[in-house]
C-alpha atoms as one frame of an Amber mdcrd trajectory, in Angstrom:
protein
  -5.018  20.850   0.259  -8.118  18.791  -0.469 -11.124  18.455   1.864 -10.254
  14.775   2.384  -7.058  15.902   4.148  -8.812  17.968   6.819  -8.043  17.260
  10.471  -9.313  18.802  13.699  -6.038  20.706  14.147  -6.752  22.770  11.028
  -9.537  24.578  12.893  -7.695  25.604  16.052  -8.149  29.297  15.235 -11.909
  29.074  14.704 -14.283  30.720  17.228 -15.854  28.361  19.828 -19.240  27.684
  18.242 -17.781  27.413  14.759 -15.118  24.986  15.955 -17.696  22.746  17.646
 -19.799  22.786  14.501 -16.841  21.866  12.315 -15.680  19.024  14.534 -19.192
  17.601  14.679 -19.321  17.628  10.870 -15.691  16.951   9.997 -16.324  13.632
   8.270 -19.001  15.265   6.112 -16.741  18.181   5.176 -14.048  15.734   4.079
 -16.468  14.175   1.580 -17.620  17.385  -0.110 -16.157  18.653  -3.421 -13.147
  21.025  -3.207 -15.274  23.950  -4.348 -18.078  23.508  -1.805 -16.169  22.839
   1.421 -14.449  26.280   1.485 -17.725  28.021   0.656 -19.498  26.223   3.476
 -16.612  26.966   5.847 -16.978  30.658   5.025 -20.434  30.515   6.598 -19.396
  28.233   9.456 -16.392  30.356  10.443 -18.682  33.362  11.039 -21.284  31.249
  12.868 -20.598  32.822  16.295 -21.562  36.295  15.019 -24.483  35.382  12.798
 -28.093  36.183  13.656 -30.311  33.216  14.608 -31.893  33.085  11.148 -28.434
  33.010   9.540 -27.257  30.272  11.885 -30.361  28.276  11.019 -29.484  28.537
   7.320 -26.112  26.900   8.046 -27.738  24.270  10.270 -30.283  23.426   7.574
 -27.535  22.842   5.025 -25.594  20.526   7.311 -28.722  18.622   8.343 -29.674
  18.143   4.695 -26.207  16.896   3.726 -26.165  14.501   6.676 -29.542  13.112
   5.661 -28.125  11.835   2.375 -26.587   8.405   2.036 -23.057   8.268   0.653
 -24.397   7.459  -2.813 -27.004  10.219  -2.616 -24.389  12.714  -1.463 -22.060
  11.730  -4.291 -24.891  12.106  -6.801 -26.043  15.460  -5.425 -22.493  16.818
  -5.535 -21.798  15.690  -9.126 -22.205  19.136 -10.668 -19.883  20.750  -8.118
 -17.345  17.939  -8.467 -17.087  18.536 -12.223 -15.815  22.081 -11.730 -12.057
  22.278 -12.113 -10.255  24.654  -9.762  -6.839  26.156 -10.543  -3.973  25.206
  -8.178  -3.668  28.779  -6.903  -7.096  28.317  -5.311  -6.754  24.820  -3.891
  -3.257  25.582  -2.585  -4.374  28.602  -0.557  -5.171  28.450   3.149  -8.890
  28.181   2.447  -9.523  26.733   5.906  -8.553  29.913   7.738  -9.361  32.371
   4.942 -12.411  30.914   3.185 -13.652  34.421   2.433 -10.572  35.037   0.249
 -11.192  31.758  -1.527 -14.730  32.924  -2.262 -13.518  36.270  -3.614 -10.980
  34.672  -5.957 -13.337  31.900  -7.008 -15.555  34.179  -9.067 -12.636  35.431
 -11.177 -11.387  31.878 -11.687 -14.798  30.664 -12.814 -15.186  33.512 -15.279
 -11.674  32.969 -16.634 -12.340  29.255 -17.230 -15.882  29.695 -18.605 -17.381
  27.698 -15.723 -19.427  30.449 -14.106 -22.743  29.359 -15.667 -22.169  25.767
 -14.609 -21.392  26.890 -11.051 -24.456  29.121 -10.901 -26.735  26.315 -12.072
 -25.208  23.877  -9.578 -25.606  26.392  -6.757 -29.256  27.052  -7.561 -30.018
  23.332  -7.570 -28.192  22.847  -4.282 -30.029  25.685  -2.524 -33.389  24.520
  -3.854 -32.689  20.956  -2.694 -31.713  21.749   0.899 -34.483  24.282   1.340
 -37.049  21.851  -0.023 -35.841  19.265   2.481 -36.504  21.683   5.352 -39.183
  24.171   4.301 -39.407  27.295   6.416 -42.225  27.523   8.902 -44.868  30.094
   7.963 -44.399  33.506   9.512 -46.759  34.259  12.417 -47.611  37.583  10.804
 -47.066  39.175   7.407 -43.929  41.241   6.953 -44.309  44.968   7.450 -41.922
  47.674   6.243 -42.371  51.330   7.133 -40.258  54.016   5.477 -40.361  57.608
   6.695 -38.534  60.217   4.637 -38.710  63.784   3.445 -38.002  65.721   6.624
 -37.444  69.360   5.716 -38.859  68.984   2.213 -41.658  71.508   1.703 -42.571
  70.606  -1.852 -41.532  68.044  -4.430 -42.836  66.742  -7.719 -40.854  63.524
  -7.495 -43.236  60.525  -7.763 -42.254  58.550  -4.662 -42.857  54.798  -4.864
 -44.473  55.290  -8.257 -43.996  51.644  -9.285 -45.546  50.381  -6.052 -48.715
  52.444  -6.122 -50.606  49.997  -8.326 -50.176  47.378  -5.609 -51.663  49.400
  -2.761 -53.428  52.599  -1.766 -51.935  56.071  -2.163 -53.069  58.774   0.269
 -52.396  62.436  -0.479 -53.940  64.122   2.569 -52.246  62.648   5.624 -51.921
  64.444   8.947 -48.221  64.164   9.824 -48.226  65.661  13.334 -46.865  63.060
  15.709 -46.684  60.621  12.825 -43.329  59.065  13.682 -44.418  58.462  17.273
 -47.612  56.794  16.097 -45.699  54.569  13.711 -43.222  53.546  16.410 -46.082
  52.821  18.795 -47.571  50.505  16.168 -44.231  48.734  15.713 -43.811  48.380
  19.491 -47.257  46.784  19.721 -46.313  44.426  16.886 -43.105  43.501  18.694
 -44.962  42.756  21.938 -47.495  40.594  20.062 -44.756  38.672  18.240 -41.571
  38.781  20.377 -39.274  36.962  17.954 -35.528  37.603  18.471 -34.063  39.929
  15.835 -37.347  40.018  13.895 -38.140  43.710  14.469 -35.747  46.459  13.406
 -35.590  50.235  13.605 -32.998  52.009  11.458 -32.622  55.790  11.605 -30.588
  57.908   9.234 -31.692  61.279  10.632 -31.587  62.968  14.007 -33.039  59.864
  15.591 -36.003  59.060  17.754 -35.428  57.465  21.131 -36.728  53.929  21.193
 -37.174  52.551  24.674 -37.641  48.945  23.608 -36.390  46.891  20.711 -38.794
  47.376  17.846
């Protein structure tokens, strides 16, 4: 099946938000190249479970594509349209299983020596839609804290050796209550910048109880 043959009934099994998004953009999806529509549907189908930042990435793409005139869209899709797909890909149920299409696409592109062309087209596409909607500056610089080494009394392994030239390395740090102090700092950061899903705490050890999302 080709994108031009898509109808609303093809998306009856999609989750609610994804279905609404598809139906609102159905005419656009029909006009995209056979290689791009399934890849975009892979992201749309999972829209209901994506984080806000991931949903925004999908929204930005659709907004960018809608902003193009028919001639501009045709021109911007030229590189994708030149890629030839084998029948075993286009004949699959890529509407309901776009993730399988994506998995098999890589092998097909390698087998037909089109992988470099696809990569170049993809890079141009991503650069174009992101340039059309540049991300707003972050309200605060990113901060990553890694705590490790519990139970290790002595080691000669040079932790973060390649990063030391970019910062300051302290060798005499008082560790008593250190994790609590770090979590307190992250909590304060979260309260100062309460952005949904912007602050994360991941624990691979015994765990520290966190009473608020941080």
